[in-house]
Each structure stands twice: as C-alpha cells, then as structure tokens.
TIKOLDREN-330107 format. One line per 3 residues: number of its first residue (from 1); their letters; for each residue x, y, z of N, C-alpha, C. Coordinates in Angstrom, 1 decimal, always signed. Layout:
N
NUM = A = X/Y/Z/X/Y/Z/X/Y/Z; ...
% end
This chain:
68
1 = MSS = +161.5/+89.4/+257.7/+160.8/+89.4/+256.6/+159.3/+89.1/+256.9; +159.1/+88.7/+258.3/+157.5/+88.6/+258.4/+156.8/+89.8/+258.7; +157.5/+91.0/+259.1/+157.2/+92.2/+259.4/+156.5/+92.9/+258.1
4 = PRP = +157.2/+92.8/+256.9/+156.5/+93.6/+255.8/+155.2/+92.9/+255.2; +155.1/+91.6/+255.5/+153.7/+91.0/+255.0/+152.5/+91.4/+255.7; +152.6/+91.5/+257.0/+151.4/+92.1/+257.7/+151.1/+93.5/+257.3
7 = SGL = +152.2/+94.2/+257.2/+151.9/+95.8/+256.8/+151.4/+95.8/+255.5; +151.7/+95.1/+254.5/+151.2/+94.9/+253.2/+149.7/+94.6/+253.2; +149.4/+93.5/+254.0/+148.1/+93.1/+254.2/+147.2/+94.1/+254.9
10 = RAS = +147.8/+94.8/+255.7/+146.9/+95.9/+256.5/+146.7/+97.0/+255.5; +147.7/+97.3/+254.7/+147.5/+98.4/+253.8/+146.3/+97.9/+252.7; +146.6/+96.8/+252.2/+145.6/+96.2/+251.1/+144.1/+96.3/+251.8
13 = RIV = +144.2/+95.9/+253.0/+142.8/+95.9/+253.8/+142.2/+97.2/+254.0; +142.9/+98.1/+254.1/+142.5/+99.3/+254.4/+142.1/+100.1/+252.9; +143.0/+99.8/+251.9/+142.6/+100.5/+250.6/+141.4/+99.8/+250.0
16 = RPA = +141.3/+98.5/+250.0/+140.1/+97.9/+249.4/+138.8/+98.3/+249.8; +138.4/+98.2/+251.2/+137.1/+98.8/+251.3/+136.9/+100.2/+251.2; +137.9/+101.0/+251.2/+137.6/+102.4/+250.8/+137.4/+102.6/+249.4
19 = TAG = +137.8/+101.9/+248.5/+137.5/+101.9/+247.1/+136.2/+101.4/+246.7; +136.1/+100.3/+247.5/+134.7/+99.6/+247.2/+133.5/+100.6/+248.1; +134.0/+101.1/+249.3/+132.7/+101.9/+249.7/+132.6/+103.2/+248.8
22 = VGA = +133.4/+103.6/+248.1/+133.3/+105.0/+247.2/+132.6/+104.6/+246.0; +132.9/+103.4/+245.4/+132.4/+102.9/+244.1/+131.0/+102.2/+244.1; +130.8/+101.5/+245.3/+129.6/+100.7/+245.3/+128.4/+101.6/+245.2
25 = PAV = +128.2/+102.7/+246.0/+127.0/+103.4/+245.8/+126.7/+104.1/+244.5; +127.8/+104.5/+243.8/+127.7/+105.0/+242.5/+127.3/+103.8/+241.5; +127.8/+102.6/+241.7/+127.3/+101.5/+240.8/+126.0/+101.2/+241.1
28 = ALF = +125.5/+101.1/+242.4/+124.3/+100.8/+242.7/+123.2/+101.9/+242.1; +123.5/+103.0/+242.4/+122.8/+104.1/+241.7/+122.7/+104.1/+240.3; +123.8/+103.9/+239.6/+123.7/+103.6/+238.0/+122.9/+102.4/+237.7
31 = LSL = +122.9/+101.4/+238.2/+122.2/+100.1/+238.0/+120.7/+100.4/+238.3; +120.3/+101.1/+239.4/+118.8/+101.4/+239.7/+118.4/+102.5/+238.6; +119.1/+103.5/+238.3/+118.6/+104.3/+237.4/+118.3/+103.7/+236.0
34 = AFL = +119.3/+102.9/+235.6/+119.2/+102.0/+234.4/+118.1/+101.2/+234.4; +117.8/+100.5/+235.5/+116.6/+99.7/+235.6/+115.3/+100.5/+235.6; +115.2/+101.5/+236.3/+114.1/+102.3/+236.2/+113.8/+103.0/+234.7
37 = SLV = +114.8/+103.2/+234.1/+114.4/+103.8/+232.6/+114.3/+102.7/+231.8; +114.7/+101.3/+232.1/+114.1/+100.3/+231.1/+112.8/+100.1/+231.5; +112.4/+100.2/+232.7/+111.0/+100.0/+233.0/+110.0/+101.1/+232.5
40 = FLS = +110.4/+102.4/+232.6/+109.7/+103.3/+231.9/+109.6/+103.2/+230.4; +110.7/+102.8/+229.8/+110.6/+102.8/+228.2/+109.8/+101.5/+227.9; +109.7/+100.5/+228.8/+108.9/+99.4/+228.4/+107.5/+99.7/+228.5
43 = LVF = +107.1/+100.6/+229.6/+105.8/+101.1/+229.9/+105.3/+101.9/+228.7; +106.1/+102.8/+228.2/+105.9/+103.8/+227.2/+105.5/+102.9/+225.9; +106.5/+101.8/+225.6/+106.2/+101.0/+224.6/+104.8/+100.3/+224.5
46 = LSL = +104.6/+99.6/+225.8/+103.3/+98.9/+225.8/+102.2/+99.8/+225.7; +102.2/+100.9/+226.2/+101.2/+101.9/+226.1/+100.9/+102.3/+224.7; +102.0/+102.4/+223.9/+101.7/+102.8/+222.4/+101.1/+101.7/+221.8
49 = VFL = +101.6/+100.3/+222.1/+101.0/+99.2/+221.4/+99.7/+99.1/+221.7; +99.2/+99.4/+223.0/+97.8/+99.2/+223.5/+97.1/+100.2/+222.9; +97.5/+101.5/+222.8/+96.8/+102.5/+222.2/+96.5/+102.3/+220.6
52 = SLV = +97.7/+101.7/+219.8/+97.5/+101.5/+218.5/+96.5/+100.3/+218.4; +96.5/+99.4/+219.1/+95.5/+98.2/+219.1/+94.1/+98.8/+219.3; +93.9/+99.6/+220.3/+92.6/+100.3/+220.4/+92.2/+101.0/+219.3
55 = FLS = +93.1/+101.9/+218.7/+92.8/+102.6/+217.5/+92.4/+101.8/+216.3; +93.1/+100.6/+216.2/+92.7/+99.7/+215.0/+91.5/+98.9/+215.3; +91.2/+98.7/+216.7/+89.9/+97.9/+216.8/+88.8/+98.9/+216.8
58 = LEC = +88.8/+100.0/+216.8/+87.8/+101.0/+216.4/+87.3/+100.9/+215.2; +88.2/+100.6/+214.3/+88.0/+100.6/+212.6/+87.4/+102.0/+212.2; +88.0/+103.0/+212.8/+87.5/+104.3/+212.3/+88.2/+104.7/+211.1
61 = PIP = +87.6/+105.3/+210.2/+88.3/+105.6/+208.8/+89.4/+106.6/+208.9; +90.4/+106.6/+208.3/+91.5/+107.5/+208.4/+91.2/+108.7/+207.7; +91.3/+109.9/+208.3/+90.9/+111.1/+207.9/+91.8/+111.3/+206.7
64 = ESI = +91.2/+112.1/+205.6/+92.0/+112.3/+204.5/+93.1/+113.4/+204.5; +93.1/+114.2/+205.6/+94.2/+115.1/+205.9/+95.3/+114.5/+206.3; +95.3/+113.4/+206.9/+96.5/+112.7/+207.1/+97.1/+112.0/+206.0
67 = LP = +96.4/+111.5/+205.0/+96.9/+110.9/+203.9/+97.6/+111.8/+203.0; +98.7/+111.4/+202.3/+99.4/+112.4/+201.4/+98.6/+112.7/+200.1
% end
C-alpha cells in the first residue's frame, strides 16, 4: 500500500509545476497589460482634465459656431 502513494505524489508533483509553468506567464502577461492599460487611461483622463482646466482658465469666449 505504500507504493501507490509515492507514485501519486510523484504524478502530482510533475503535473502541478507543468500547469503552473504554462499558466503563470499568461497570467503575468495579462496582469501587466491590464496595469499598463489602466496607467494609459489614467494619463489620458488626467491630460483631458488638465486641458479643460487650461481652457477654462484662459476665459476665452465660446465661439458661436459651437453653440446650437
């Protein structure tokens, strides 16, 4: 009865790192891409806020062609 247990442990030890080795780079790539996209979107949002504040601080009149 002691012989099936080590073989089962060996099989589980072989299978687990293989699945982890295949899935880990994909998860790391996905997380890095998600983080970079969040950084990019936050930079775009902050630049839009900055440009709107600059536009409002200029106090330039709104052209009548924009108004309905």
